[in-house]
C-alpha positions in Angstrom: 14.8 -7.5 -20.1 15.0 -9.2 -23.5 12.7 -12.0 -22.3 9.9 -9.4 -21.9 10.0 -8.3 -25.6 6.9 -9.1 -27.6 4.6 -9.0 -24.6 1.3 -7.3 -25.3 1.0 -3.7 -23.9 -0.5 -3.3 -20.4 -4.1 -2.1 -20.3 -4.4 1.5 -19.1 -7.1 3.7 -17.7 -5.8 6.4 -20.1 -6.4 9.1 -17.5 -3.9 11.8 -16.7 -4.1 11.2 -13.0 -1.4 9.8 -10.7 -3.9 7.5 -8.9 -4.9 6.1 -12.3 -1.3 5.7 -13.4 -0.5 3.9 -10.1 -3.5 1.5 -10.7 -2.2 0.9 -14.2 0.8 -0.7 -12.5 -0.5 -2.3 -9.3 -4.3 -2.5 -9.8 -4.4 -6.0 -11.2 -5.6 -8.8 -8.9 -2.6 -10.4 -6.9 -0.1 -7.7 -7.8 0.0 -6.0 -4.3 0.0 -9.4 -2.6 3.0 -10.3 -4.6 4.6 -7.1 -3.3 3.7 -8.1 0.2 5.6 -11.4 -0.2 8.6 -9.8 -1.9 9.0 -7.3 1.0 10.6 -10.3 2.7 13.5 -10.1 0.2 14.3 -12.3 -2.9 11.9 -15.2 -3.3 11.8 -18.1 -5.7 8.7 -18.6 -7.9 7.8 -21.8 -6.0 8.0 -20.0 -2.6 5.8 -17.2 -3.9 3.3 -19.7 -5.2 3.2 -21.5 -1.9 2.6 -18.3 0.1 -0.1 -17.0 -2.3 -2.8 -19.7 -1.9 -5.4 -19.4 -4.6 -3.3 -17.9 -7.4 -2.8 -20.0 -10.5 0.6 -20.6 -11.9 -0.3 -18.8 -15.2 -1.6 -15.7 -13.4 1.4 -15.6 -11.1 3.8 -15.9 -14.0 1.9 -13.1 -15.9 1.9 -10.8 -12.9 5.6 -11.2 -12.3 6.4 -10.4 -15.9 4.1 -7.3 -15.8 5.8 -6.2 -12.5 9.3 -6.6 -14.1 8.3 -4.6 -17.1 6.8 -1.9 -14.9 10.1 -1.6 -12.9 8.7 -3.0 -9.7 10.7 -6.2 -9.6 13.8 -7.7 -11.1 14.7 -11.4 -11.8 18.1 -12.8 -11.3 19.8 -16.2 -11.0 21.5 -17.2 -7.8 25.1 -18.3 -8.0 25.9 -22.0 -7.6 25.1 -24.2 -5.7 21.6 -22.5 -5.7 21.4 -21.7 -9.4 17.7 -20.9 -9.1 16.0 -17.7 -10.3 14.6 -15.3 -7.7 12.4 -12.3 -7.9 13.0 -9.2 -5.8 11.6 -5.7 -5.5 13.3 -2.7 -6.9 13.5 0.6 -5.0 10.2 1.6 -6.7 8.6 -1.7 -5.6 9.8 -1.3 -2.0 8.3 2.1 -1.9 4.9 0.4 -1.9 5.4 -0.6 1.7 3.5 2.4 3.1 0.8 1.9 0.5 0.2 -1.7 1.7 0.3 -0.5 5.3 -2.3 2.1 4.6 -4.5 -0.5 2.8 -4.1 -2.8 5.8 -5.1 -0.1 8.2 -8.1 0.8 6.0 -9.1 -2.9 5.8 -9.0 -3.6 9.5 -12.7 -2.9 9.9 -13.7 -5.5 7.3 -11.4 -8.2 8.6 -14.1 -9.8 10.8 -13.9 -13.4 12.0 -11.6 -15.8 10.1 -13.6 -17.9 7.6 -13.1 -21.6 7.2 -11.7 -20.9 3.7 -9.3 -18.2 4.8 -5.6 -19.2 4.6 -3.2 -17.7 7.1 0.6 -17.3 7.2 2.5 -16.0 10.3 4.4 -13.4 8.3 1.2 -11.7 7.1 1.1 -10.2 10.5 4.3 -8.3 9.7 2.6 -5.3 8.0 0.4 -4.3 11.0 3.3 -4.8 13.4 5.7 -2.8 11.3 3.2 0.1 11.4 2.7 -0.3 15.2 6.2 -0.8 16.6 8.2 2.2 17.6 11.8 3.1 16.8 14.2 0.8 14.9 15.6 -2.6 15.4 15.4 -6.3 14.7 12.3 -8.0 16.2 11.5 -11.7 16.4 7.8 -12.6 16.6 6.5 -16.0 17.7 2.9 -16.9 16.8 1.0 -20.1 17.0 1.2 -20.2 13.1 5.0 -19.8 13.1 7.9 -17.5 13.6 9.1 -14.5 11.6 11.3 -11.4 12.1 10.9 -7.7 11.4 13.4 -5.0 10.4 11.6 -2.2 12.1 12.5 1.2 10.7 14.7 -0.2 8.0 14.9 2.1 5.0 16.5 -0.4 2.6 16.5 -4.2 2.2 13.8 -6.6 3.4 11.1 -5.4 5.7 10.7 -8.8 7.3 11.6 -12.5 6.9 10.3 -16.0 7.7 11.8 -17.9 10.6 13.9 -16.8 13.6 15.9 -13.6 13.5 19.3 -14.0 11.7 21.1 -12.6 14.8 20.3 -11.8 18.4 17.2 -9.6 18.0 16.6 -6.3 19.9 13.3 -7.7 21.1 11.3 -11.0 21.0 7.5 -10.9 21.1 5.3 -14.0 21.9 1.5 -13.8 21.5 -1.4 -16.0 21.0 -3.9 -16.1 18.1 -6.6 -14.1 19.9 -4.2 -11.3 20.6 -2.8 -11.3 17.1 -6.3 -11.2 15.7 -7.3 -8.3 18.0 -4.2 -6.3 16.9 -4.9 -7.1 13.3 -8.4 -5.8 13.5 -7.3 -2.6 15.3 -9.2 -3.6 18.5 -6.0 -3.6 20.5 -2.8 -1.7 20.3 0.6 -3.5 20.8 1.3 -1.2 23.8 -2.0 -2.1 25.4 -1.5 -5.8 24.7 2.0 -5.6 26.4 0.6 -3.8 29.4 -2.2 -6.3 29.7 0.3 -9.2 29.7 -1.0 -10.5 26.4 2.3 -10.0 24.6 5.5 -11.4 26.2 8.4 -9.1 25.5 12.0 -10.2 26.1 15.3 -8.7 25.0 17.7 -6.0 26.1 17.5 -3.7 23.1 16.1 -0.2 23.1 12.9 -1.3 21.3 12.2 -4.0 23.9 12.7 -1.6 26.7 10.4 0.9 25.0 7.7 -1.7 24.7 7.9 -2.8 28.3 7.9 0.8 29.5 5.2 2.0 27.2 
């Protein structure tokens, strides 16, 4: 933490209220979106910058320092041959997952149509899916924008990750952009989409069977 010495103190609402204290730590622009990215596990600065279109390098560096100081993230150097620094969430940072899920659910009504200026990443669909899928297990999700995987019901470690599942998943889901959008807006549940044939479910795991039978 020595590299954080000398930084100016964080601004505070100076209110003896837990909501105000929480906003002291995560209320700055970009902070919760950085948490969203780090829920995938350790990330390099360059990877974070690539998946946060619109953030400046100065703002990203400043937010990461603030988050480290507030105990939300840590920074460590990978062993050779990687030898790069990565950022990862602490247990306190990972505890923000249900906060982000609740915000996502609240924001569904305002999602609307995708604007020409709106960026999109496949793994941004991880949060609504994590909230919607039952039980526990490893799920691979294939979208038109790309593939990612989910650790449904996992208490520790990454909540999701880019790319195919690291081992044989309990379930594979394939869906098109229109179905993904409808689920993201709260217009369609995953169970209803499966029943309507809009989500292809394969796999022999308990979770896959639950989705097909639901």
